[in-house]
N, C-alpha and C positions, 0 to 999 in steps of 0.2 A: 298887740291888743287882743287879737283873735285867740291866741294861745291862752291868755288869761281867762277868757270866757269858757273855753273847753275845760280848763283846769277847775274853774269854779263849778261848772256843771257836774264834773266827775266827783268833786268833793261833796257837793250837795246830795247827789244820789247815794254816795257811800254813807253819809250821815243818816239819811232817811232809811236806808236798808238796815243799818245797825239798830236804829230805834224800833223798827218793826220786829227785828229779831228779839229784842229785849222783851217786848210784850208777849211774844210767842213762848219764850222760855219761862216767863213768869206764869203764864197760863198752864204750861205743862207742869211746873212745880206745884201749883195749887191742885191740879188733878192728882198728882202722885201723893201729895199730902192727904188728900181726901181718901184715896185708896188705902193708905197706911192707917188712917183713923178707923176705917171700916174693918180692916183686918184686926186691929187692936181690940175693937169692941167685940168682934166675934170670938177672939181668943179669951177675953174676959168672961163672956157668956159661957164658954165651954168649961171654965174652971170653977163655976159657981155651984157645981154638983146638983144642978136641977136637971132632971130628965127632959129631953126634947129641946133644950136650948142650943145644942151643938149640931 
């Protein structure tokens, strides 16, 4: 019976760790997407032939 508790504890910790990692990766993906949008907006400003936008 004691072995089953250890196994359950390890399993629960593994699940909790993987859930935390998912949120971290999701946040990093949103940050990267935001940076990409900013770069795209700057590139569009540079191609509109208005002096001082780039």
